[in-house]
C-alpha positions as a Markdown table, in Angstrom:
| # | Residue | x | y | z |
|---|---|---|---|---|
| 1 | Met | 78.0 | 42.5 | 96.4 |
| 2 | Ile | 79.0 | 42.8 | 99.9 |
| 3 | Tyr | 82.0 | 41.0 | 100.6 |
| 4 | Arg | 82.5 | 40.5 | 104.4 |
| 5 | Leu | 86.4 | 39.0 | 104.4 |
| 6 | Gly | 88.0 | 41.9 | 106.5 |
| 7 | Ser | 85.1 | 42.4 | 109.1 |
| 8 | Thr | 85.2 | 38.7 | 109.7 |
| 9 | Leu | 88.8 | 38.1 | 110.4 |
| 10 | Thr | 89.0 | 41.0 | 112.4 |
| 11 | Leu | 86.6 | 40.4 | 114.4 |
| 12 | Gly | 88.3 | 36.3 | 114.8 |
| 13 | Leu | 91.5 | 38.3 | 115.4 |
| 14 | Met | 90.0 | 40.7 | 118.5 |
| 15 | Leu | 88.0 | 38.1 | 119.9 |
| 16 | Leu | 90.7 | 35.7 | 120.1 |
| 17 | Val | 92.8 | 38.7 | 121.7 |
| 18 | Leu | 90.3 | 40.2 | 124.0 |
| 19 | Gly | 89.2 | 36.5 | 125.1 |
| 20 | Met | 92.5 | 35.5 | 126.6 |
| 21 | Pro | 93.7 | 36.2 | 130.3 |
| 22 | Gly | 95.7 | 38.1 | 129.7 |
| 23 | Ser | 99.5 | 38.6 | 127.0 |
| 24 | Lys | 102.8 | 37.3 | 129.0 |
| 25 | Ala | 106.2 | 39.4 | 127.4 |
| 26 | Lys | 108.6 | 37.2 | 126.3 |
| 27 | Ala | 111.2 | 39.5 | 127.7 |
| 28 | Asp | 113.9 | 36.9 | 126.5 |
| 29 | Ala | 113.3 | 35.9 | 123.0 |
| 30 | Asn | 116.0 | 33.9 | 121.3 |
| 31 | His | 117.2 | 36.7 | 118.3 |
| 32 | Ala | 120.0 | 35.0 | 117.8 |
| 33 | Ala | 117.8 | 31.9 | 116.8 |
| 34 | Ile | 115.3 | 34.3 | 114.8 |
| 35 | Ala | 118.1 | 35.4 | 112.6 |
| 36 | Lys | 119.4 | 32.2 | 111.9 |
| 37 | Ala | 116.3 | 30.9 | 111.0 |
| 38 | Ala | 115.3 | 34.0 | 108.9 |
| 39 | Leu | 118.3 | 33.7 | 107.1 |
| 40 | Thr | 118.5 | 29.7 | 106.7 |
| 41 | Lys | 115.0 | 29.2 | 106.0 |
| 42 | Val | 113.7 | 32.4 | 104.2 |
| 43 | Ile | 116.4 | 34.6 | 102.8 |
| 44 | Gln | 118.8 | 32.4 | 101.6 |
| 45 | Pro | 117.0 | 30.2 | 99.6 |
| 46 | Gly | 114.8 | 32.6 | 98.5 |
| 47 | Tyr | 117.5 | 34.6 | 96.9 |
| 48 | Glu | 119.2 | 31.5 | 95.2 |
| 49 | Ala | 116.0 | 30.8 | 93.6 |
| 50 | Phe | 115.8 | 34.2 | 92.0 |
| 51 | Ala | 119.5 | 33.9 | 90.9 |
| 52 | Ala | 118.7 | 30.2 | 89.4 |
| 53 | Asp | 115.4 | 31.3 | 87.5 |
| 54 | Thr | 117.1 | 34.6 | 86.4 |
| 55 | Lys | 119.7 | 32.0 | 84.6 |
| 56 | Thr | 117.2 | 30.4 | 83.1 |
| 57 | Leu | 115.7 | 33.7 | 81.9 |
| 58 | Val | 119.0 | 34.9 | 79.8 |
| 59 | Ala | 118.7 | 31.2 | 78.3 |
| 60 | Lys | 115.9 | 32.0 | 77.1 |
| 61 | Thr | 116.2 | 35.7 | 76.0 |
| 62 | Glu | 119.2 | 35.0 | 74.3 |
| 63 | Ala | 117.8 | 32.1 | 72.4 |
| 64 | Leu | 115.1 | 34.4 | 71.3 |
| 65 | Cys | 117.1 | 36.6 | 69.8 |
| 66 | Ala | 119.1 | 34.0 | 68.2 |
| 67 | Glu | 115.9 | 32.3 | 66.0 |
| 68 | Pro | 113.1 | 34.6 | 66.7 |
| 69 | Ser | 110.1 | 32.6 | 66.7 |
| 70 | Glu | 106.3 | 32.9 | 68.5 |
| 71 | Ala | 107.4 | 29.8 | 70.7 |
| 72 | Glu | 111.1 | 31.0 | 71.6 |
| 73 | Leu | 109.2 | 34.6 | 72.5 |
| 74 | Thr | 106.4 | 32.4 | 74.6 |
| 75 | Asp | 109.4 | 31.1 | 76.2 |
| 76 | Ala | 110.7 | 34.2 | 77.3 |
| 77 | Arg | 107.8 | 35.6 | 78.4 |
| 78 | Ile | 107.4 | 32.4 | 81.0 |
| 79 | Ala | 110.9 | 32.5 | 82.1 |
| 80 | Phe | 110.3 | 36.1 | 83.0 |
| 81 | Val | 106.9 | 35.4 | 84.9 |
| 82 | Glu | 108.6 | 32.5 | 86.8 |
| 83 | Ala | 111.6 | 35.3 | 87.7 |
| 84 | Val | 108.9 | 37.3 | 89.1 |
| 85 | Lys | 107.7 | 34.9 | 91.2 |
| 86 | Arg | 110.6 | 35.0 | 92.8 |
| 87 | Trp | 111.8 | 38.0 | 93.0 |
| 88 | Ser | 108.6 | 38.6 | 94.7 |
| 89 | Ala | 109.3 | 36.2 | 97.4 |
| 90 | Val | 112.4 | 38.1 | 98.5 |
| 91 | Glu | 111.0 | 41.8 | 97.5 |
| 92 | Ile | 110.2 | 42.2 | 101.0 |
| 93 | Phe | 113.2 | 42.4 | 102.5 |
| 94 | Gln | 114.4 | 45.7 | 101.7 |
| 95 | Phe | 117.8 | 46.5 | 103.7 |
| 96 | Gly | 121.1 | 44.6 | 103.8 |
| 97 | Pro | 122.9 | 44.1 | 100.6 |
| 98 | Val | 120.0 | 45.0 | 98.3 |
| 99 | Asn | 120.6 | 48.7 | 99.5 |
| 100 | Arg | 123.8 | 49.2 | 98.0 |
| 101 | Glu | 124.7 | 50.3 | 95.1 |
| 102 | His | 121.4 | 51.2 | 94.1 |
| 103 | Arg | 120.5 | 47.4 | 93.8 |
| 104 | Tyr | 117.2 | 47.5 | 94.6 |
| 105 | Glu | 116.4 | 50.4 | 92.0 |
| 106 | Arg | 118.3 | 48.8 | 89.5 |
| 107 | Leu | 115.9 | 45.1 | 89.9 |
| 108 | Phe | 112.5 | 46.8 | 90.8 |
| 109 | Phe | 112.3 | 50.4 | 89.5 |
| 110 | Trp | 108.6 | 51.0 | 91.0 |
| 111 | Pro | 106.2 | 52.9 | 91.4 |
| 112 | Asp | 107.2 | 55.0 | 88.4 |
| 113 | Arg | 104.4 | 57.4 | 89.1 |
| 114 | Lys | 105.5 | 59.9 | 85.9 |
| 115 | Gly | 106.6 | 57.4 | 83.5 |
| 116 | Leu | 110.1 | 58.8 | 83.5 |
| 117 | Gly | 111.6 | 54.7 | 83.6 |
| 118 | Leu | 109.1 | 54.2 | 80.7 |
| 119 | Arg | 110.0 | 57.3 | 78.7 |
| 120 | Gln | 114.1 | 56.4 | 78.9 |
| 121 | Val | 112.6 | 52.6 | 77.9 |
| 122 | Gln | 110.9 | 54.3 | 74.7 |
| 123 | Lys | 114.1 | 56.5 | 74.3 |
| 124 | Ala | 116.4 | 53.9 | 73.8 |
| 125 | Leu | 114.2 | 51.9 | 71.6 |
| 126 | Leu | 113.6 | 54.8 | 69.2 |
| 127 | Lys | 117.2 | 55.9 | 68.8 |
| 128 | Gln | 118.3 | 52.5 | 68.6 |
| 129 | Asp | 121.0 | 53.3 | 71.4 |
| 130 | Glu | 123.3 | 50.7 | 71.6 |
| 131 | Thr | 124.5 | 50.9 | 74.4 |
| 132 | Val | 121.6 | 49.4 | 76.2 |
| 133 | Thr | 122.4 | 46.3 | 74.1 |
| 134 | Ala | 126.1 | 45.4 | 76.3 |
| 135 | Glu | 125.6 | 44.7 | 80.0 |
| 136 | Lys | 129.1 | 46.5 | 80.4 |
| 137 | Ser | 127.5 | 49.9 | 78.8 |
| 138 | Leu | 124.5 | 49.3 | 80.3 |
| 139 | Asp | 125.2 | 49.2 | 83.7 |
| 140 | Gly | 126.5 | 52.9 | 84.0 |
| 141 | Lys | 123.3 | 54.3 | 82.2 |
| 142 | Ser | 119.8 | 54.9 | 84.6 |
| 143 | Val | 118.8 | 52.6 | 87.3 |
| 144 | Ala | 115.4 | 52.7 | 85.1 |
| 145 | Leu | 117.1 | 50.8 | 82.3 |
| 146 | His | 118.3 | 48.0 | 84.0 |
| 147 | Gly | 115.4 | 45.9 | 86.1 |
| 148 | Leu | 112.6 | 43.9 | 85.6 |
| 149 | Pro | 109.9 | 46.6 | 84.5 |
| 150 | Ala | 112.3 | 47.6 | 81.6 |
| 151 | Leu | 112.5 | 44.1 | 81.1 |
| 152 | Glu | 109.0 | 43.9 | 81.3 |
| 153 | Tyr | 108.1 | 46.7 | 78.3 |
| 154 | Leu | 111.0 | 45.0 | 76.1 |
| 155 | Leu | 109.2 | 41.6 | 76.3 |
| 156 | Tyr | 104.8 | 42.8 | 76.8 |
| 157 | Gly | 105.0 | 46.7 | 75.7 |
| 158 | Lys | 104.0 | 48.1 | 72.7 |
| 159 | Gly | 106.2 | 46.3 | 69.7 |
| 160 | Ala | 106.6 | 43.4 | 71.5 |
| 161 | Asp | 105.0 | 40.9 | 69.4 |
| 162 | Glu | 107.5 | 41.8 | 66.8 |
| 163 | Leu | 110.4 | 40.2 | 68.9 |
| 164 | Ser | 108.9 | 36.1 | 67.2 |
| 165 | Ala | 110.6 | 37.6 | 63.9 |
| 166 | Ala | 113.1 | 39.0 | 62.1 |
| 167 | Gly | 113.8 | 42.9 | 61.4 |
| 168 | Asp | 116.3 | 45.5 | 62.3 |
| 169 | Ala | 113.7 | 47.1 | 65.0 |
| 170 | Ala | 113.4 | 43.3 | 66.0 |
| 171 | Lys | 116.7 | 42.6 | 66.6 |
| 172 | Phe | 118.2 | 45.5 | 68.7 |
| 173 | Arg | 114.6 | 45.3 | 71.1 |
| 174 | Cys | 115.4 | 41.8 | 71.4 |
| 175 | Ser | 119.4 | 42.7 | 72.3 |
| 176 | Phe | 118.4 | 45.4 | 74.6 |
| 177 | Ala | 116.1 | 42.9 | 76.5 |
| 178 | Ala | 118.9 | 40.3 | 76.7 |
| 179 | Ala | 121.2 | 42.7 | 78.0 |
| 180 | Val | 118.8 | 43.6 | 80.7 |
| 181 | Ala | 118.2 | 40.4 | 81.3 |
| 182 | Gly | 121.9 | 39.7 | 81.6 |
| 183 | Asn | 121.9 | 42.4 | 84.2 |
| 184 | Val | 119.0 | 41.3 | 86.2 |
| 185 | Ala | 120.7 | 37.7 | 86.6 |
| 186 | Gln | 124.3 | 39.4 | 87.4 |
| 187 | Leu | 122.5 | 41.7 | 90.6 |
| 188 | Ala | 120.8 | 38.1 | 91.4 |
| 189 | Gln | 124.0 | 36.5 | 91.5 |
| 190 | Glu | 125.6 | 39.6 | 93.9 |
| 191 | Leu | 122.6 | 38.9 | 95.8 |
| 192 | Val | 123.2 | 35.5 | 96.8 |
| 193 | Glu | 126.8 | 35.9 | 97.6 |
| 194 | Ala | 126.3 | 39.0 | 99.4 |
| 195 | Trp | 124.3 | 37.0 | 101.5 |
| 196 | Gly | 126.6 | 34.1 | 101.3 |
| 197 | Pro | 128.0 | 32.1 | 105.2 |
| 198 | Asp | 131.3 | 34.1 | 104.9 |
| 199 | Ala | 130.2 | 37.5 | 103.6 |
| 200 | Pro | 130.6 | 40.8 | 105.8 |
| 201 | Phe | 126.8 | 41.4 | 105.7 |
| 202 | Thr | 126.0 | 38.3 | 106.6 |
| 203 | Lys | 128.5 | 37.6 | 110.0 |
| 204 | Ser | 127.0 | 41.4 | 111.5 |
| 205 | Phe | 123.5 | 40.1 | 110.6 |
| 206 | Leu | 124.4 | 36.7 | 112.6 |
| 207 | Glu | 126.8 | 38.2 | 115.4 |
| 208 | Pro | 125.9 | 42.1 | 116.1 |
| 209 | Lys | 129.1 | 44.0 | 117.6 |
| 210 | Pro | 128.7 | 46.5 | 120.5 |
| 211 | Asp | 130.6 | 49.0 | 117.6 |
| 212 | Gly | 128.6 | 47.4 | 114.3 |
| 213 | Ala | 127.9 | 50.3 | 111.9 |
| 214 | Leu | 124.3 | 48.4 | 111.2 |
| 215 | Tyr | 123.2 | 46.2 | 114.1 |
| 216 | Arg | 124.9 | 46.5 | 117.8 |
| 217 | Ala | 122.8 | 43.8 | 119.5 |
| 218 | Pro | 120.9 | 40.9 | 118.4 |
| 219 | Lys | 117.8 | 42.8 | 119.0 |
| 220 | Asp | 118.2 | 45.1 | 116.3 |
| 221 | Val | 118.1 | 42.0 | 113.6 |
| 222 | Thr | 114.8 | 41.1 | 115.6 |
| 223 | Leu | 113.9 | 44.5 | 114.9 |
| 224 | Glu | 115.1 | 44.7 | 111.6 |
| 225 | Leu | 113.0 | 41.5 | 110.1 |
| 226 | Ser | 109.7 | 42.5 | 112.3 |
| 227 | Lys | 109.5 | 46.0 | 109.9 |
| 228 | Ala | 110.5 | 43.5 | 106.7 |
| 229 | Phe | 107.1 | 41.5 | 107.9 |
| 230 | Ser | 105.0 | 44.3 | 108.8 |
| 231 | Gly | 106.5 | 46.6 | 105.8 |
| 232 | Gly | 106.0 | 43.7 | 103.4 |
| 233 | Ile | 102.1 | 44.1 | 104.4 |
| 234 | Glu | 102.1 | 47.2 | 104.3 |
| 235 | Arg | 103.1 | 47.7 | 100.6 |
| 236 | Val | 101.2 | 45.1 | 99.5 |
| 237 | Arg | 97.7 | 46.5 | 101.2 |
| 238 | Asp | 98.6 | 50.3 | 100.3 |
| 239 | Arg | 101.1 | 51.2 | 97.6 |
| 240 | Lys | 100.6 | 48.1 | 95.6 |
| 241 | Leu | 96.2 | 48.1 | 96.0 |
| 242 | Gly | 95.5 | 51.1 | 97.8 |
| 243 | Arg | 97.0 | 53.8 | 95.2 |
| 244 | Val | 95.7 | 51.8 | 92.5 |
| 245 | Leu | 92.5 | 51.5 | 93.8 |
| 246 | Gly | 91.7 | 55.0 | 94.4 |
| 247 | Lys | 89.1 | 56.8 | 96.2 |
| 248 | Ser | 86.5 | 55.4 | 93.6 |
| 249 | Ala | 86.2 | 53.5 | 90.7 |
| 250 | Glu | 87.0 | 56.4 | 88.4 |
| 251 | Arg | 89.8 | 57.6 | 90.3 |
| 252 | Ser | 91.3 | 54.2 | 90.0 |
| 253 | Arg | 95.2 | 53.7 | 88.6 |
| 254 | Pro | 95.8 | 50.3 | 87.1 |
| 255 | Arg | 99.0 | 51.6 | 85.0 |
| 256 | Leu | 100.3 | 52.8 | 88.5 |
| 257 | Ala | 100.0 | 48.7 | 89.3 |
| 258 | Ala | 103.3 | 46.7 | 88.9 |
| 259 | Phe | 103.9 | 44.4 | 86.5 |
| 260 | Trp | 100.6 | 44.9 | 84.7 |
| 261 | Arg | 101.6 | 44.5 | 81.2 |
| 262 | Ser | 102.5 | 41.3 | 82.2 |
| 263 | Gly | 99.3 | 39.9 | 84.1 |
| 264 | Gln | 102.0 | 39.5 | 87.3 |
| 265 | Thr | 100.1 | 42.0 | 89.1 |
| 266 | Phe | 98.1 | 39.7 | 91.3 |
| 267 | Pro | 100.8 | 37.4 | 91.7 |
| 268 | Asn | 103.2 | 39.4 | 92.7 |
| 269 | Met | 100.9 | 40.4 | 95.2 |
| 270 | Ala | 100.1 | 37.3 | 96.2 |
| 271 | Gly | 104.0 | 36.3 | 96.3 |
| 272 | Asn | 104.9 | 39.3 | 99.1 |
| 273 | Leu | 102.2 | 37.8 | 101.2 |
| 274 | Glu | 103.4 | 34.0 | 101.0 |
| 275 | Ala | 106.5 | 35.6 | 101.9 |
| 276 | Val | 105.5 | 38.0 | 104.8 |
| 277 | Gln | 103.8 | 34.1 | 106.0 |
| 278 | Lys | 106.9 | 32.5 | 105.2 |
| 279 | Leu | 109.2 | 34.7 | 107.1 |
| 280 | Phe | 106.6 | 35.4 | 110.0 |
| 281 | Val | 106.3 | 31.4 | 110.3 |
| 282 | Glu | 109.9 | 30.2 | 109.7 |
| 283 | Ala | 111.6 | 32.9 | 112.1 |
| 284 | Gly | 109.7 | 32.3 | 115.2 |
| 285 | Phe | 107.7 | 35.4 | 114.7 |
| 286 | Ala | 104.3 | 33.1 | 115.1 |
| 287 | Glu | 105.7 | 31.2 | 118.0 |
| 288 | Ile | 106.4 | 34.9 | 120.0 |
| 289 | Val | 102.7 | 35.4 | 119.5 |
| 290 | Ala | 101.9 | 32.2 | 120.6 |
| 291 | Asp | 103.6 | 32.4 | 123.8 |
| 292 | Gln | 101.2 | 35.6 | 124.5 |
| 293 | Ser | 98.1 | 34.9 | 123.1 |
| 294 | Pro | 97.9 | 30.8 | 121.9 |
| 295 | Gly | 95.8 | 31.0 | 118.7 |
| 296 | Val | 96.1 | 34.2 | 117.9 |
| 297 | Glu | 99.3 | 33.2 | 115.7 |
| 298 | Asp | 97.0 | 30.6 | 114.1 |
| 299 | Ser | 94.3 | 33.4 | 112.8 |
| 300 | Ile | 97.3 | 35.6 | 111.5 |
| 301 | Ile | 98.5 | 33.0 | 109.1 |
| 302 | Phe | 95.4 | 32.1 | 108.3 |
| 303 | Asp | 94.3 | 35.8 | 107.3 |
| 304 | Leu | 97.6 | 35.8 | 105.2 |
| 305 | Asn | 97.3 | 32.7 | 103.5 |
| 306 | Arg | 93.8 | 33.7 | 102.7 |
| 307 | Ser | 94.6 | 37.1 | 101.3 |
| 308 | Ala | 97.2 | 35.3 | 99.2 |
| 309 | Gln | 94.9 | 33.0 | 97.8 |
| 310 | Ile | 92.5 | 35.6 | 96.8 |
| 311 | Leu | 94.9 | 37.8 | 94.9 |
| 312 | Ala | 96.1 | 34.5 | 93.7 |
| 313 | Asp | 92.6 | 33.5 | 92.6 |
| 314 | Gln | 92.4 | 37.1 | 90.7 |
| 315 | Lys | 91.8 | 36.3 | 87.2 |
| 316 | Glu | 90.8 | 39.5 | 85.5 |
| 317 | Pro | 93.6 | 41.9 | 84.4 |
| 318 | Ile | 94.0 | 44.8 | 86.9 |
| 319 | Ala | 92.4 | 47.7 | 85.0 |
| 320 | Glu | 89.3 | 45.4 | 85.0 |
| 321 | Ala | 89.6 | 44.1 | 88.5 |
| 322 | Val | 89.5 | 48.0 | 90.1 |
| 323 | Thr | 86.8 | 48.9 | 87.7 |
| 324 | Asn | 84.2 | 46.5 | 88.6 |
| 325 | Ala | 82.1 | 47.1 | 91.7 |
| 326 | Asp | 82.6 | 43.3 | 92.9 |
| 327 | Gln | 85.8 | 43.3 | 92.5 |
| 328 | Arg | 86.7 | 46.2 | 94.6 |
| 329 | Asp | 84.6 | 45.5 | 97.2 |
| 330 | Lys | 86.7 | 42.0 | 97.7 |
| 331 | Leu | 89.6 | 43.7 | 97.2 |
| 332 | Lys | 88.9 | 46.7 | 100.2 |
| 333 | Ala | 87.4 | 43.7 | 102.9 |
| 334 | Leu | 91.1 | 42.5 | 101.9 |
| 335 | Arg | 92.7 | 45.6 | 102.5 |
| 336 | Val | 91.1 | 45.9 | 106.6 |
| 337 | Ala | 91.7 | 42.1 | 106.6 |
| 338 | Leu | 95.6 | 42.7 | 106.5 |
| 339 | Lys | 95.8 | 46.1 | 108.0 |
| 340 | Ser | 93.9 | 44.1 | 111.0 |
| 341 | Ala | 96.3 | 41.2 | 110.7 |
| 342 | Asn | 99.4 | 43.6 | 110.4 |
| 343 | Gly | 98.4 | 45.6 | 113.3 |
| 344 | Ile | 97.8 | 43.0 | 115.6 |
| 345 | Ala | 100.9 | 40.9 | 114.8 |
| 346 | Ser | 103.0 | 43.4 | 114.9 |
| 347 | Asp | 101.9 | 44.8 | 118.1 |
| 348 | Met | 102.5 | 41.5 | 119.2 |
| 349 | Ile | 105.7 | 41.0 | 118.0 |
| 350 | Ala | 107.2 | 44.0 | 119.3 |
| 351 | Glu | 105.8 | 43.0 | 122.8 |
| 352 | Gly | 106.9 | 39.8 | 122.8 |
| 353 | Ala | 110.4 | 40.3 | 121.3 |
| 354 | Gly | 111.0 | 43.8 | 123.7 |
| 355 | Leu | 111.2 | 45.3 | 120.4 |
| 356 | Ser | 110.7 | 49.3 | 119.8 |
| 357 | Phe | 109.4 | 50.4 | 116.6 |
| 358 | Gly | 108.7 | 53.8 | 117.0 |
| 359 | Phe | 106.0 | 53.6 | 114.6 |
| 360 | Asn | 103.2 | 51.0 | 113.8 |
| 361 | Ala | 103.7 | 50.0 | 109.6 |
| 362 | Gly | 100.2 | 48.5 | 110.2 |
| 363 | Asp | 98.4 | 51.7 | 110.8 |
| 364 | Gly | 98.2 | 53.3 | 107.3 |
| 365 | Asp | 95.0 | 54.4 | 105.8 |
């Protein structure tokens, strides 16, 4: 079966762009309004939801440790899935407070191409290193032991089913999981506070100064947000899909995928694209595109929503999807559609807002 999603959507976008009488640059984009809308409608609510769900994750993991059972293990896993869902909505914002103190790596040590993080988790389990069972001592250890990938292995990896029963090994593993969950929740709360109304970074984000360390003009913030938009699509298209698909089914690498043990690979990518689409609309990028070529913004939104839905609808494990001919065709077509949407949107945002990238994040192969 041949899937034509990519070519159909690409053609639709190109016809819209080429059919317009001419683009009109929006030299005086309201950069301050873009920053405020992105902050209050996307970034702050996203981190607040992530923090709330990580608190639930801590509670459910601690409940599992207190009274091990199949039901408690199921509840802990459900809480993990919800936390991943919330993380997916803020993962695209790889700037600001999440880049301080290695927070991003401590939350999401991925990709782990050489399996270094996995080996560290397995080593701690084998040695039953008690220092990983307390948040304070865990905090001083490798970032690979801190975040969601480590917690995924503890809840879903080899030997995880033993968490539903009593036993010294299960008790240690659960204490390790509870410490990691606590660390994730602490980091999430730190990010909420770092993006708070009176936080130093928030002030520099909303009111850049000529001598600012990060942003010296409102346009700099718009550029940062536009990179989050284009980079979010590129990560899904190239890093999360392209590298896993490989050149052929025989050369696919499903175990490079994020969250494959918990079955959250496709939901994670769908969540990334949903966040990108929300940023495009809420921050005013759609309006900037519409001011140049009315109708193109709707096609970009359609492409992003459709791509997210296709990923969300994937029921097969990633290992099956990347080796099935029909599924590979569908995912390759989706990558084409994302490349088109990203390239056109990024170029039009840059032109309409008077930005200069220095590169086009939508130009990946």
